[in-house]
TORPA-4810 file (N, C-alpha, C, O; in nm, 3 decimals):
<nodes>
NODE_1_1.035_-10.071_-2.996_0.959_-9.949_-3.013_0.814_-9.984_-3.034_0.782_-10.077_-3.108_V
NODE_2_0.725_-9.910_-2.969_0.581_-9.928_-2.985_0.528_-9.812_-3.067_0.552_-9.696_-3.033_C
NODE_3_0.456_-9.841_-3.171_0.394_-9.739_-3.254_0.248_-9.729_-3.217_0.191_-9.822_-3.160_L
NODE_4_0.188_-9.616_-3.249_0.049_-9.586_-3.213_-0.046_-9.703_-3.212_-0.090_-9.746_-3.106_G
NODE_5_-0.079_-9.755_-3.328_-0.172_-9.866_-3.338_-0.122_-9.963_-3.443_-0.184_-9.978_-3.549_Q
NODE_6_-0.009_-10.030_-3.415_0.042_-10.123_-3.516_-0.049_-10.245_-3.531_-0.105_-10.294_-3.433_P
NODE_7_-0.061_-10.292_-3.653_-0.134_-10.415_-3.679_-0.083_-10.472_-3.810_-0.019_-10.401_-3.888_S
NODE_8_-0.111_-10.599_-3.836_-0.067_-10.657_-3.963_-0.127_-10.587_-4.085_-0.069_-10.590_-4.193_P
NODE_9_-0.244_-10.523_-4.066_-0.310_-10.458_-4.178_-0.276_-10.310_-4.192_-0.313_-10.248_-4.292_D
NODE_10_-0.206_-10.254_-4.094_-0.174_-10.112_-4.096_-0.023_-10.094_-4.087_0.033_-10.113_-3.979_T
NODE_11_0.042_-10.059_-4.196_0.187_-10.038_-4.188_0.219_-9.917_-4.102_0.141_-9.822_-4.094_P
NODE_12_0.335_-9.922_-4.036_0.374_-9.814_-3.947_0.460_-9.709_-4.014_0.482_-9.601_-3.958_N
NODE_13_0.509_-9.739_-4.134_0.592_-9.643_-4.205_0.504_-9.531_-4.261_0.389_-9.552_-4.300_E
NODE_14_0.563_-9.412_-4.263_0.493_-9.301_-4.326_0.497_-9.320_-4.477_0.602_-9.353_-4.533_L
NODE_15_0.385_-9.300_-4.542_0.384_-9.309_-4.688_0.399_-9.166_-4.741_0.300_-9.095_-4.761_S
NODE_16_0.522_-9.126_-4.763_0.548_-8.991_-4.807_0.587_-8.904_-4.690_0.678_-8.938_-4.615_G
NODE_17_0.516_-8.792_-4.673_0.553_-8.699_-4.566_0.444_-8.698_-4.459_0.336_-8.753_-4.477_C
NODE_18_0.476_-8.634_-4.347_0.382_-8.626_-4.236_0.452_-8.657_-4.105_0.574_-8.647_-4.095_G
NODE_19_0.372_-8.696_-4.004_0.428_-8.727_-3.873_0.368_-8.856_-3.819_0.260_-8.898_-3.860_T
NODE_20_0.441_-8.919_-3.728_0.391_-9.034_-3.653_0.460_-9.033_-3.518_0.571_-8.981_-3.506_R
NODE_21_0.396_-9.088_-3.418_0.455_-9.096_-3.285_0.489_-9.241_-3.254_0.429_-9.334_-3.308_T
NODE_22_0.586_-9.258_-3.165_0.621_-9.391_-3.116_0.680_-9.376_-2.977_0.720_-9.267_-2.937_F
NODE_23_0.685_-9.487_-2.902_0.735_-9.482_-2.765_0.818_-9.606_-2.736_0.840_-9.690_-2.823_T
NODE_24_0.864_-9.616_-2.612_0.946_-9.729_-2.570_0.860_-9.854_-2.558_0.737_-9.847_-2.561_A
NODE_25_0.925_-9.968_-2.545_0.851_-10.094_-2.532_0.758_-10.091_-2.412_0.650_-10.150_-2.416_L
NODE_26_0.798_-10.023_-2.304_0.710_-10.002_-2.189_0.667_-9.856_-2.190_0.737_-9.771_-2.136_D
NODE_27_0.553_-9.827_-2.251_0.511_-9.686_-2.265_0.487_-9.617_-2.132_0.485_-9.494_-2.127_P
NODE_28_0.468_-9.691_-2.023_0.443_-9.628_-1.893_0.567_-9.560_-1.838_0.557_-9.481_-1.744_L
NODE_29_0.686_-9.588_-1.894_0.808_-9.523_-1.848_0.824_-9.384_-1.907_0.904_-9.305_-1.857_T
NODE_30_0.750_-9.353_-2.010_0.758_-9.222_-2.076_0.624_-9.152_-2.060_0.538_-9.160_-2.147_H
NODE_31_0.606_-9.081_-1.947_0.475_-9.027_-1.912_0.445_-8.894_-1.981_0.329_-8.857_-1.994_V
NODE_32_0.547_-8.822_-2.023_0.522_-8.696_-2.094_0.469_-8.726_-2.233_0.498_-8.831_-2.291_M
NODE_33_0.390_-8.633_-2.287_0.336_-8.650_-2.422_0.399_-8.548_-2.516_0.426_-8.434_-2.479_T
NODE_34_0.422_-8.592_-2.638_0.477_-8.506_-2.743_0.389_-8.521_-2.865_0.364_-8.633_-2.910_L
NODE_35_0.342_-8.409_-2.920_0.256_-8.413_-3.038_0.286_-8.292_-3.125_0.356_-8.199_-3.084_S
NODE_36_0.232_-8.294_-3.246_0.249_-8.181_-3.337_0.115_-8.152_-3.405_0.039_-8.243_-3.436_V
NODE_37_0.089_-8.025_-3.427_-0.028_-7.987_-3.507_0.023_-7.902_-3.623_0.108_-7.815_-3.606_S
NODE_38_-0.032_-7.928_-3.738_0.015_-7.862_-3.859_0.109_-7.954_-3.936_0.178_-8.036_-3.877_G
NODE_39_0.110_-7.938_-4.065_0.193_-8.023_-4.151_0.340_-7.980_-4.145_0.369_-7.860_-4.143_A
NODE_40_0.430_-8.077_-4.143_0.573_-8.043_-4.144_0.620_-8.015_-4.287_0.695_-8.094_-4.345_P
NODE_41_0.576_-7.904_-4.343_0.612_-7.875_-4.481_0.698_-7.750_-4.488_0.696_-7.665_-4.399_Q
NODE_42_0.775_-7.741_-4.596_0.865_-7.627_-4.610_0.784_-7.497_-4.610_0.676_-7.489_-4.668_I
NODE_43_0.839_-7.396_-4.542_0.773_-7.267_-4.533_0.664_-7.260_-4.428_0.602_-7.155_-4.412_G
NODE_44_0.638_-7.368_-4.356_0.532_-7.372_-4.255_0.591_-7.363_-4.115_0.712_-7.371_-4.096_A
NODE_45_0.503_-7.347_-4.018_0.543_-7.341_-3.877_0.453_-7.431_-3.792_0.368_-7.381_-3.719_S
NODE_46_0.471_-7.563_-3.801_0.389_-7.652_-3.718_0.417_-7.628_-3.569_0.527_-7.585_-3.532_P
NODE_47_0.320_-7.655_-3.486_0.333_-7.635_-3.342_0.359_-7.769_-3.273_0.283_-7.864_-3.288_T
NODE_48_0.468_-7.774_-3.198_0.503_-7.892_-3.119_0.452_-7.868_-2.978_0.476_-7.762_-2.920_V
NODE_49_0.382_-7.967_-2.921_0.326_-7.956_-2.786_0.381_-8.066_-2.697_0.389_-8.182_-2.736_S
NODE_50_0.419_-8.025_-2.577_0.463_-8.118_-2.473_0.363_-8.109_-2.361_0.320_-8.000_-2.325_V
NODE_51_0.325_-8.223_-2.304_0.229_-8.224_-2.195_0.261_-8.329_-2.092_0.348_-8.414_-2.113_G
NODE_52_0.191_-8.324_-1.981_0.198_-8.424_-1.874_0.337_-8.431_-1.810_0.378_-8.537_-1.763_N
NODE_53_0.408_-8.319_-1.809_0.540_-8.316_-1.746_0.531_-8.259_-1.606_0.423_-8.223_-1.560_G
NODE_54_0.645_-8.250_-1.538_0.646_-8.186_-1.406_0.616_-8.037_-1.423_0.645_-7.979_-1.527_P
NODE_55_0.558_-7.976_-1.321_0.513_-7.837_-1.335_0.626_-7.737_-1.309_0.711_-7.757_-1.222_I
NODE_56_0.623_-7.629_-1.388_0.712_-7.513_-1.369_0.860_-7.549_-1.362_0.931_-7.505_-1.272_N
NODE_57_0.907_-7.629_-1.457_1.049_-7.666_-1.462_1.103_-7.646_-1.604_1.027_-7.628_-1.699_V
NODE_58_1.233_-7.650_-1.614_1.298_-7.644_-1.745_1.291_-7.782_-1.810_1.293_-7.884_-1.742_A
NODE_59_1.283_-7.781_-1.941_1.279_-7.906_-2.017_1.359_-7.885_-2.146_1.401_-7.773_-2.176_A
NODE_60_1.378_-7.991_-2.220_1.447_-7.982_-2.348_1.372_-8.063_-2.452_1.317_-8.170_-2.423_S
NODE_61_1.371_-8.011_-2.574_1.321_-8.085_-2.689_1.443_-8.123_-2.771_1.515_-8.036_-2.820_L
NODE_62_1.467_-8.252_-2.785_1.582_-8.303_-2.858_1.540_-8.336_-3.001_1.435_-8.395_-3.023_F
NODE_63_1.623_-8.299_-3.097_1.595_-8.320_-3.239_1.716_-8.388_-3.302_1.830_-8.347_-3.281_V
NODE_64_1.689_-8.493_-3.381_1.796_-8.569_-3.446_1.751_-8.614_-3.585_1.631_-8.632_-3.607_S
NODE_65_1.845_-8.631_-3.677_1.808_-8.686_-3.808_1.792_-8.838_-3.806_1.758_-8.898_-3.907_P
NODE_66_1.817_-8.899_-3.690_1.812_-9.046_-3.678_1.725_-9.088_-3.560_1.715_-9.016_-3.461_D
NODE_67_1.664_-9.204_-3.572_1.596_-9.263_-3.458_1.697_-9.346_-3.380_1.808_-9.370_-3.427_S
NODE_68_1.659_-9.388_-3.262_1.748_-9.468_-3.180_1.669_-9.545_-3.076_1.547_-9.536_-3.069_G
NODE_69_1.742_-9.621_-2.997_1.680_-9.694_-2.885_1.793_-9.727_-2.787_1.859_-9.830_-2.800_Y
NODE_70_1.814_-9.640_-2.690_1.925_-9.654_-2.597_1.878_-9.621_-2.456_1.818_-9.515_-2.433_L
NODE_71_1.904_-9.711_-2.362_1.867_-9.687_-2.223_1.943_-9.566_-2.171_2.062_-9.549_-2.198_A
NODE_72_1.874_-9.480_-2.095_1.936_-9.364_-2.033_1.986_-9.407_-1.896_1.905_-9.440_-1.809_V
NODE_73_2.118_-9.406_-1.873_2.172_-9.455_-1.745_2.113_-9.384_-1.624_2.094_-9.262_-1.626_P
NODE_74_2.084_-9.460_-1.519_2.032_-9.405_-1.395_1.884_-9.375_-1.397_1.831_-9.319_-1.301_G
NODE_75_1.815_-9.411_-1.507_1.671_-9.388_-1.517_1.605_-9.512_-1.576_1.673_-9.608_-1.612_T
NODE_76_1.473_-9.508_-1.586_1.402_-9.616_-1.656_1.360_-9.569_-1.795_1.272_-9.629_-1.857_N
NODE_77_1.423_-9.461_-1.844_1.387_-9.404_-1.973_1.471_-9.459_-2.086_1.577_-9.518_-2.065_L
NODE_78_1.422_-9.439_-2.207_1.491_-9.480_-2.329_1.502_-9.360_-2.422_1.402_-9.292_-2.449_T
NODE_79_1.623_-9.333_-2.471_1.641_-9.231_-2.573_1.595_-9.292_-2.704_1.649_-9.393_-2.749_A
NODE_80_1.495_-9.231_-2.765_1.434_-9.284_-2.887_1.482_-9.211_-3.012_1.435_-9.237_-3.123_L
NODE_81_1.575_-9.118_-2.993_1.634_-9.047_-3.106_1.780_-9.088_-3.118_1.840_-9.134_-3.022_I
NODE_82_1.836_-9.070_-3.236_1.978_-9.099_-3.255_2.063_-9.000_-3.178_2.035_-8.880_-3.178_G
NODE_83_2.166_-9.049_-3.114_2.250_-8.963_-3.031_2.381_-8.924_-3.098_2.461_-8.852_-3.039_L
NODE_84_2.405_-8.970_-3.221_2.528_-8.934_-3.289_2.527_-8.790_-3.338_2.632_-8.726_-3.342_N
NODE_85_2.411_-8.739_-3.373_2.399_-8.603_-3.425_2.264_-8.549_-3.381_2.160_-8.590_-3.432_S
NODE_86_2.264_-8.456_-3.285_2.138_-8.402_-3.235_2.160_-8.261_-3.182_2.274_-8.218_-3.161_W
NODE_87_2.052_-8.191_-3.162_2.057_-8.062_-3.093_1.936_-8.053_-3.003_1.839_-8.128_-3.019_F
NODE_88_1.941_-7.961_-2.907_1.827_-7.946_-2.816_1.777_-7.802_-2.818_1.851_-7.707_-2.843_S
NODE_89_1.647_-7.790_-2.791_1.580_-7.661_-2.782_1.529_-7.650_-2.638_1.454_-7.737_-2.593_V
NODE_90_1.568_-7.545_-2.565_1.520_-7.531_-2.428_1.371_-7.496_-2.424_1.322_-7.419_-2.505_P
NODE_91_1.301_-7.555_-2.328_1.159_-7.530_-2.307_1.137_-7.498_-2.160_1.216_-7.538_-2.074_L
NODE_92_1.031_-7.427_-2.131_0.988_-7.408_-1.993_0.849_-7.467_-1.979_0.756_-7.424_-2.047_G
NODE_93_0.835_-7.565_-1.893_0.703_-7.624_-1.870_0.625_-7.534_-1.775_0.681_-7.482_-1.678_L
NODE_94_0.497_-7.515_-1.802_0.414_-7.424_-1.724_0.348_-7.495_-1.605_0.386_-7.607_-1.570_D
NODE_95_0.250_-7.429_-1.545_0.182_-7.483_-1.427_0.100_-7.607_-1.456_0.053_-7.673_-1.363_A
NODE_96_0.081_-7.640_-1.584_0.011_-7.764_-1.619_0.109_-7.874_-1.660_0.068_-7.986_-1.690_T
NODE_97_0.239_-7.842_-1.661_0.339_-7.939_-1.706_0.349_-7.945_-1.857_0.393_-8.046_-1.913_G
NODE_98_0.308_-7.837_-1.924_0.307_-7.836_-2.070_0.380_-7.717_-2.129_0.416_-7.622_-2.060_G
NODE_99_0.401_-7.725_-2.258_0.466_-7.618_-2.333_0.434_-7.635_-2.481_0.415_-7.748_-2.528_S
NODE_100_0.429_-7.524_-2.554_0.413_-7.531_-2.699_0.523_-7.449_-2.763_0.572_-7.351_-2.706_T
NODE_101_0.561_-7.491_-2.882_0.669_-7.426_-2.954_0.639_-7.431_-3.102_0.611_-7.537_-3.158_L
NODE_102_0.645_-7.316_-3.166_0.629_-7.311_-3.311_0.765_-7.340_-3.374_0.863_-7.271_-3.345_S
NODE_103_0.770_-7.441_-3.460_0.895_-7.481_-3.526_0.891_-7.431_-3.670_0.818_-7.486_-3.753_M
NODE_104_0.968_-7.329_-3.701_0.971_-7.273_-3.836_1.055_-7.362_-3.926_1.172_-7.388_-3.898_V
NODE_105_0.996_-7.408_-4.034_1.067_-7.490_-4.133_1.101_-7.400_-4.251_1.011_-7.345_-4.316_I
NODE_106_1.230_-7.383_-4.280_1.268_-7.295_-4.391_1.205_-7.338_-4.524_1.178_-7.456_-4.545_P
NODE_107_1.182_-7.242_-4.611_1.124_-7.270_-4.742_1.235_-7.314_-4.837_1.268_-7.245_-4.933_N
NODE_108_1.293_-7.431_-4.808_1.406_-7.483_-4.884_1.369_-7.620_-4.942_1.353_-7.716_-4.866_S
NODE_109_1.356_-7.632_-5.074_1.318_-7.759_-5.135_1.413_-7.874_-5.101_1.374_-7.990_-5.110_P
NODE_110_1.536_-7.844_-5.063_1.631_-7.950_-5.028_1.590_-8.025_-4.901_1.642_-8.134_-4.875_S
NODE_111_1.498_-7.970_-4.822_1.451_-8.035_-4.700_1.342_-8.139_-4.727_1.318_-8.226_-4.642_L
NODE_112_1.277_-8.132_-4.842_1.165_-8.222_-4.872_1.212_-8.368_-4.868_1.311_-8.405_-4.931_V
NODE_113_1.140_-8.448_-4.792_1.172_-8.590_-4.779_1.266_-8.622_-4.662_1.283_-8.739_-4.629_G
NODE_114_1.325_-8.522_-4.600_1.414_-8.546_-4.486_1.332_-8.583_-4.363_1.221_-8.531_-4.343_M
NODE_115_1.387_-8.672_-4.281_1.323_-8.712_-4.156_1.394_-8.648_-4.038_1.516_-8.636_-4.035_S
NODE_116_1.314_-8.607_-3.940_1.366_-8.558_-3.814_1.291_-8.629_-3.702_1.171_-8.652_-3.712_F
NODE_117_1.363_-8.663_-3.595_1.306_-8.733_-3.481_1.315_-8.642_-3.360_1.420_-8.582_-3.335_Y
NODE_118_1.206_-8.632_-3.284_1.199_-8.542_-3.169_1.160_-8.620_-3.045_1.081_-8.714_-3.052_L
NODE_119_1.215_-8.580_-2.931_1.178_-8.636_-2.802_1.204_-8.530_-2.696_1.303_-8.456_-2.705_Q
NODE_120_1.117_-8.521_-2.596_1.132_-8.422_-2.489_1.171_-8.490_-2.359_1.141_-8.607_-2.336_A
NODE_121_1.239_-8.414_-2.274_1.277_-8.462_-2.141_1.275_-8.344_-2.045_1.297_-8.230_-2.085_A
NODE_122_1.247_-8.374_-1.919_1.246_-8.270_-1.814_1.295_-8.331_-1.684_1.289_-8.452_-1.664_A
NODE_123_1.343_-8.245_-1.597_1.392_-8.287_-1.467_1.316_-8.209_-1.362_1.305_-8.086_-1.371_W
NODE_124_1.262_-8.280_-1.262_1.193_-8.208_-1.155_1.294_-8.162_-1.051_1.413_-8.192_-1.063_D
NODE_125_1.250_-8.091_-0.951_1.339_-8.039_-0.848_1.400_-8.145_-0.759_1.488_-8.115_-0.679_G
NODE_126_1.353_-8.268_-0.770_1.404_-8.377_-0.686_1.505_-8.465_-0.759_1.552_-8.565_-0.704_L
NODE_127_1.538_-8.428_-0.882_1.636_-8.504_-0.958_1.577_-8.617_-1.039_1.651_-8.699_-1.094_G
NODE_128_1.444_-8.625_-1.048_1.380_-8.730_-1.126_1.367_-8.684_-1.270_1.328_-8.570_-1.295_F
NODE_129_1.399_-8.771_-1.364_1.392_-8.736_-1.506_1.265_-8.791_-1.568_1.230_-8.908_-1.547_M
NODE_130_1.197_-8.708_-1.644_1.076_-8.745_-1.717_1.109_-8.749_-1.866_1.188_-8.668_-1.914_Y
NODE_131_1.050_-8.841_-1.938_1.070_-8.849_-2.082_0.937_-8.857_-2.154_0.835_-8.895_-2.097_G
NODE_132_0.940_-8.822_-2.282_0.819_-8.828_-2.364_0.830_-8.941_-2.465_0.934_-9.005_-2.480_S
NODE_133_0.719_-8.963_-2.533_0.721_-9.046_-2.652_0.808_-8.972_-2.755_0.855_-8.861_-2.729_N
NODE_134_0.830_-9.031_-2.868_0.907_-8.966_-2.974_0.815_-8.940_-3.092_0.705_-8.995_-3.102_A
NODE_135_0.862_-8.854_-3.181_0.783_-8.817_-3.297_0.877_-8.814_-3.419_0.985_-8.757_-3.413_L
NODE_136_0.833_-8.876_-3.526_0.906_-8.866_-3.653_0.832_-8.769_-3.742_0.710_-8.778_-3.757_E
NODE_137_0.904_-8.676_-3.801_0.847_-8.582_-3.897_0.923_-8.592_-4.027_1.045_-8.575_-4.030_A
NODE_138_0.852_-8.621_-4.136_0.911_-8.623_-4.269_0.861_-8.496_-4.340_0.741_-8.475_-4.354_V
NODE_139_0.955_-8.414_-4.384_0.924_-8.283_-4.439_0.854_-8.296_-4.575_0.896_-8.372_-4.663_I
NODE_140_0.744_-8.219_-4.589_0.662_-8.218_-4.711_0.696_-8.097_-4.800_0.759_-8.001_-4.756_C
NODE_141_0.654_-8.106_-4.925_0.667_-7.996_-5.021_0.576_-7.882_-4.982_0.572_-7.780_-5.050_Q
</nodes>
């Protein structure tokens, strides 16, 4: 896994809550972008953005409580989320290959400190699969 700007002087772990992105060892295989704006805190609605995907197609945002690293058969992509327990949210990519989604986080203190991992994927009309980087979100108070 490649993290944004890893270095010996900059730890890659989140200190507390917030978000960080990461990608496969070969980041060029995951051309779609996944980002979030707004804090992942209880009672909030941060916006998840997908970009650089194929235009005007269906896509999915996958969410899991675990990270992972598993080759996707028949593609050059890597699933960066855990596949034992996950769900998907359908998305429609627009004429720019992008989409935004407001993710409502319930105002439940039991969520504080929980981690969720997100990754997007889309399929073009020719059967080619596109994947995004992944994002870890640790829920804040």
